[in-house]
GUTI-211306 format. One record per residue (C-alpha): x, y, z; residue in three letters. Coordinates in Angstrom, 2 decimals, padded with zeros to 5 digits. Layout:
BEGIN
        px        py        pz   dopa
         X         Y         Z    ALA
...
END
This chain:
BEGIN
        px        py        pz   dopa
    004.87   -024.40   -028.07    UNK
    002.46   -021.50   -028.44    UNK
    000.38   -020.53   -025.43    UNK
   -003.32   -021.43   -025.50    UNK
   -005.57   -018.38   -025.39    UNK
   -008.61   -018.19   -023.10    UNK
   -011.43   -016.44   -024.89    UNK
   -014.53   -017.83   -023.16    UNK
   -016.05   -015.42   -020.65    UNK
   -017.43   -018.43   -018.73    UNK
   -013.98   -019.91   -018.08    UNK
   -013.58   -021.12   -014.47    UNK
   -010.20   -019.39   -014.06    UNK
   -011.76   -016.07   -014.96    UNK
   -014.52   -016.55   -012.40    UNK
   -011.88   -017.23   -009.76    UNK
   -010.08   -013.99   -010.67    UNK
   -013.27   -011.95   -010.38    UNK
   -013.94   -013.46   -006.94    UNK
   -010.68   -011.95   -005.63    UNK
   -012.25   -008.51   -005.79    UNK
   -014.05   -009.52   -002.55    UNK
   -012.11   -009.14    000.71    UNK
   -013.43   -012.40    002.16    UNK
   -012.29   -014.34   -000.92    UNK
   -008.83   -012.71   -000.77    UNK
   -008.44   -013.48    002.91    UNK
   -009.62   -017.08    002.56    UNK
   -007.25   -017.71   -000.37    UNK
   -004.48   -015.45    001.04    UNK
   -004.13   -013.97   -002.44    UNK
   -004.47   -010.63   -004.14    UNK
   -004.28   -009.09   -007.61    UNK
   -001.79   -006.75   -009.26    UNK
   -003.01   -005.06   -012.40    UNK
   -000.80   -003.02   -014.70    UNK
    002.66   -003.25   -016.26    UNK
    004.28   -000.64   -014.00    UNK
    002.77   -002.07   -010.82    UNK
    003.76   -005.63   -011.71    UNK
    007.28   -004.55   -012.67    UNK
    007.78   -002.82   -009.31    UNK
    006.46   -005.86   -007.44    UNK
    008.89   -008.11   -009.32    UNK
    011.74   -005.73   -008.47    UNK
    010.68   -006.05   -004.81    UNK
    011.05   -009.82   -004.98    UNK
    007.43   -010.86   -005.49    UNK
    007.02   -014.20   -007.29    UNK
    003.53   -014.32   -008.85    UNK
    001.36   -017.42   -008.80    UNK
    000.02   -016.60   -012.27    UNK
    000.30   -013.71   -014.69    UNK
   -002.58   -013.23   -017.13    UNK
   -001.66   -011.14   -020.16    UNK
   -003.26   -009.78   -023.29    UNK
   -000.88   -008.46   -025.99    UNK
   -003.78   -006.71   -027.75    UNK
   -004.12   -004.34   -024.79    UNK
   -000.43   -003.71   -024.15    UNK
    000.80   -000.21   -024.85    UNK
    004.03   -001.58   -026.35    UNK
    003.78   -005.34   -026.64    UNK
    007.24   -005.75   -028.15    UNK
    008.81   -004.20   -025.05    UNK
    006.34   -005.14   -022.34    UNK
    006.36   -008.85   -023.15    UNK
    009.64   -008.86   -021.21    UNK
    007.55   -009.11   -018.03    UNK
    005.95   -012.32   -019.32    UNK
    009.36   -013.85   -020.00    UNK
    010.59   -012.59   -016.64    UNK
    007.86   -014.32   -014.65    UNK
    008.25   -017.48   -016.71    UNK
    011.94   -017.50   -015.74    UNK
    010.83   -017.38   -012.09    UNK
    008.79   -020.53   -012.64    UNK
    005.46   -018.72   -012.48    UNK
    002.49   -019.73   -014.57    UNK
    001.44   -017.44   -017.43    UNK
   -001.85   -017.42   -019.28    UNK
   -002.78   -015.44   -022.35    UNK
   -006.31   -014.02   -022.56    UNK
   -008.33   -012.71   -025.46    UNK
   -009.28   -009.06   -025.28    UNK
   -012.89   -009.58   -024.17    UNK
   -011.82   -012.13   -021.55    UNK
   -009.18   -009.79   -020.13    UNK
   -011.56   -006.85   -020.01    UNK
   -013.97   -009.00   -018.01    UNK
   -011.44   -009.71   -015.24    UNK
   -009.75   -006.29   -015.25    UNK
   -010.81   -004.06   -012.34    UNK
   -009.58   -000.77   -013.79    UNK
   -010.69    001.24   -016.79    UNK
   -008.34    001.17   -019.76    UNK
   -006.40   -001.99   -018.78    UNK
   -002.93   -002.40   -020.25    UNK
   -002.93   -006.19   -020.53    UNK
   -001.35   -007.39   -017.27    UNK
   -003.07   -008.99   -014.27    UNK
   -001.14   -011.09   -011.73    UNK
   -002.26   -013.29   -008.86    UNK
    000.19   -013.04   -005.95    UNK
    000.35   -013.95   -002.28    UNK
   -001.29   -011.44    000.06    UNK
    000.75   -009.05    002.17    UNK
   -000.08   -010.37    005.64    UNK
    002.19   -009.17    008.43    UNK
    001.89   -008.28    012.09    UNK
    004.05   -005.76    013.96    UNK
    006.17   -008.67    015.19    UNK
    007.17   -009.34    011.57    UNK
    008.57   -005.83    011.08    UNK
    012.30   -005.18    011.31    UNK
    013.46   -001.60    011.85    UNK
    016.77    000.11    012.51    UNK
    017.95    002.01    015.57    UNK
    016.30    005.31    014.58    UNK
    013.38    004.37    012.34    UNK
    010.85    006.65    010.71    UNK
    007.47    004.92    010.60    UNK
    003.92    005.82    009.59    UNK
    000.84    004.80    011.58    UNK
   -002.52    004.95    009.78    UNK
   -005.50    004.46    012.09    UNK
   -008.90    003.55    010.71    UNK
   -008.23    004.92    007.21    UNK
   -011.12    003.77    005.07    UNK
   -010.30    004.61    001.46    UNK
   -007.90    002.29   -000.41    UNK
   -006.81    005.25   -002.53    UNK
   -005.62    007.17    000.52    UNK
   -003.66    004.21    001.90    UNK
   -002.16    003.63   -001.53    UNK
   -001.14    007.28   -001.86    UNK
    000.51    007.17    001.57    UNK
    002.47    004.09    000.54    UNK
    003.82    005.92   -002.50    UNK
    004.96    008.73   -000.21    UNK
    006.44    006.21    002.24    UNK
    008.36    004.51   -000.57    UNK
    009.71    007.82   -001.87    UNK
    010.66    009.06    001.61    UNK
    012.33    005.87    002.79    UNK
    009.82    005.08    005.54    UNK
    010.87    001.86    007.30    UNK
    007.39    000.63    008.21    UNK
    003.73    001.50    007.64    UNK
    001.19    000.05    010.07    UNK
   -002.56    000.05    009.48    UNK
   -004.17    000.29    012.92    UNK
   -007.72   -001.02    013.31    UNK
   -007.85   -001.18    009.49    UNK
   -011.10   -000.74    007.61    UNK
   -009.56   -001.90    004.34    UNK
   -006.91   -004.57    003.81    UNK
   -003.43   -004.24    002.32    UNK
   -004.47   -006.73   -000.38    UNK
   -007.35   -004.64   -001.71    UNK
   -006.72   -004.47   -005.49    UNK
   -007.60   -000.77   -005.54    UNK
   -005.03   -000.15   -002.80    UNK
   -002.43   -002.11   -004.76    UNK
   -003.26   -000.01   -007.79    UNK
   -003.21    003.32   -005.91    UNK
    000.14    002.41   -004.37    UNK
    001.57    001.72   -007.86    UNK
    002.82   -001.58   -006.40    UNK
    004.75    000.01   -003.52    UNK
    002.72   -002.09   -001.07    UNK
    005.26   -004.77   -002.00    UNK
    008.34   -002.57   -001.54    UNK
    007.45   -000.89    001.78    UNK
    007.22   -003.10    004.90    UNK
    003.56   -003.00    005.97    UNK
    001.61   -004.56    008.82    UNK
   -001.84   -004.55    010.40    UNK
   -002.53   -004.32    014.12    UNK
   -005.02   -003.18    016.71    UNK
   -004.29   -000.13    018.84    UNK
   -002.86   -002.00    021.82    UNK
   -000.53   -004.03    019.58    UNK
    000.92   -001.01    017.79    UNK
    001.39    000.95    021.02    UNK
    003.25   -002.01    022.53    UNK
    005.41   -002.27    019.39    UNK
    006.28    001.44    019.55    UNK
    007.16    001.15    023.24    UNK
    009.30   -001.97    022.73    UNK
    011.34   -000.18    020.04    UNK
    011.60    003.17    021.83    UNK
    009.74    004.96    019.04    UNK
    008.17    008.32    019.90    UNK
    004.67    008.86    018.54    UNK
    003.83    012.14    016.78    UNK
    000.06    012.42    016.33    UNK
   -001.56    014.76    013.82    UNK
   -004.67    016.59    015.03    UNK
   -006.22    020.04    014.55    UNK
   -006.78    020.24    018.34    UNK
   -003.32    021.45    019.36    UNK
   -001.25    024.63    019.22    UNK
    002.00    022.85    018.33    UNK
    002.97    023.14    014.66    UNK
    004.35    020.06    012.92    UNK
    007.56    021.97    012.14    UNK
    008.31    022.52    015.84    UNK
    009.06    018.86    016.65    UNK
    012.38    017.01    016.44    UNK
    012.00    014.05    014.07    UNK
    015.66    013.01    014.00    UNK
    015.30    010.13    016.46    UNK
    013.08    007.04    016.38    UNK
    009.70    008.49    015.35    UNK
    006.32    007.28    014.13    UNK
    003.93    009.77    012.53    UNK
    000.27    008.95    013.13    UNK
   -002.66    009.99    010.93    UNK
   -006.28    009.08    011.51    UNK
   -009.51    008.23    009.76    UNK
   -010.75    010.62    007.10    UNK
   -013.80    011.73    009.10    UNK
   -012.93    011.38    012.78    UNK
   -009.12    011.49    012.91    UNK
   -007.14    009.63    015.58    UNK
   -008.79    008.04    018.59    UNK
   -008.33    009.34    022.13    UNK
   -006.20    006.29    022.95    UNK
   -003.66    007.09    020.26    UNK
   -003.66    010.80    021.09    UNK
   -003.08    010.04    024.79    UNK
   -000.08    007.88    023.91    UNK
    001.54    010.53    021.70    UNK
    004.75    012.23    022.76    UNK
    003.69    015.17    020.59    UNK
    000.38    016.27    019.09    UNK
    000.94    018.47    016.04    UNK
   -001.09    020.36    013.50    UNK
   -000.59    021.74    010.02    UNK
   -001.42    025.47    009.70    UNK
   -004.66    026.05    007.78    UNK
   -005.30    029.50    006.33    UNK
   -008.53    028.75    004.49    UNK
   -012.04    027.75    005.51    UNK
   -011.33    024.01    005.69    UNK
   -009.90    022.80    008.99    UNK
   -007.97    019.82    007.63    UNK
   -006.24    018.36    004.58    UNK
   -006.81    015.02    002.91    UNK
   -005.22    012.37    005.14    UNK
   -002.69    011.31    002.49    UNK
   -001.69    014.94    001.94    UNK
   -001.31    015.52    005.67    UNK
    000.88    012.45    005.99    UNK
    003.09    013.61    003.11    UNK
    003.54    017.11    004.58    UNK
    004.69    015.82    007.98    UNK
    006.76    012.96    006.54    UNK
    008.79    015.32    004.39    UNK
    009.42    017.66    007.30    UNK
    010.88    014.61    009.06    UNK
    012.93    013.76    005.97    UNK
    014.21    017.35    005.77    UNK
    015.35    017.30    009.39    UNK
    016.92    013.86    009.19    UNK
    018.90    014.75    006.06    UNK
    020.27    017.83    007.80    UNK
    021.23    015.91    010.92    UNK
END
């Protein structure tokens, strides 16, 4: 039986999708959105089972190939719904949509839900405001094999659709959690994880620290950096050398620089 196509812009299901752009609506429903073929494919590879996948063949870059995702989610027992072009463009939250939008369960975890090995490498992000920065850090964490990423005192939520997009779906492949400062410090202590805090107010270079044991790298808010409480709890406070007029890098760039120094050391161990 052919799938019915939603074309009306006033359809109730479309209004529900648009509402999930608001954090309060996502938190109340415990849902989020994944838009894009690549992002949805990665989430499926990570074991995500969508509630519903909305698709529009007219917008797909290669419908003959990309329809495999529709069949894949149908095989999982998930609902699928075809939309007309105008209807899909109404609910899409990115420019130039490629015809895929999925409703999935939110990523809601605490530190207690995280499972790490005996010598984990973790990333702590305190007060980071921009979804794009958190998403970029998740892509780095996924590539580097980070065991956990914790948003401390988060300004944005892991289910923000723009974060999901910026992460290219890696928010579903990297273990993530949210916590306040006291919770994350207790978690680090319980697991014997040394905290390495990034700050311009130190003489210790990030390359002069041993990252081969259980380590968490901490980066702070774009404007103010890490709080005094986090800095006081750090085993090491490190900085990245800056030769120009600016005194800091973008937070996602800083995280990537220090993470890959840790990866370099751990591979040579």
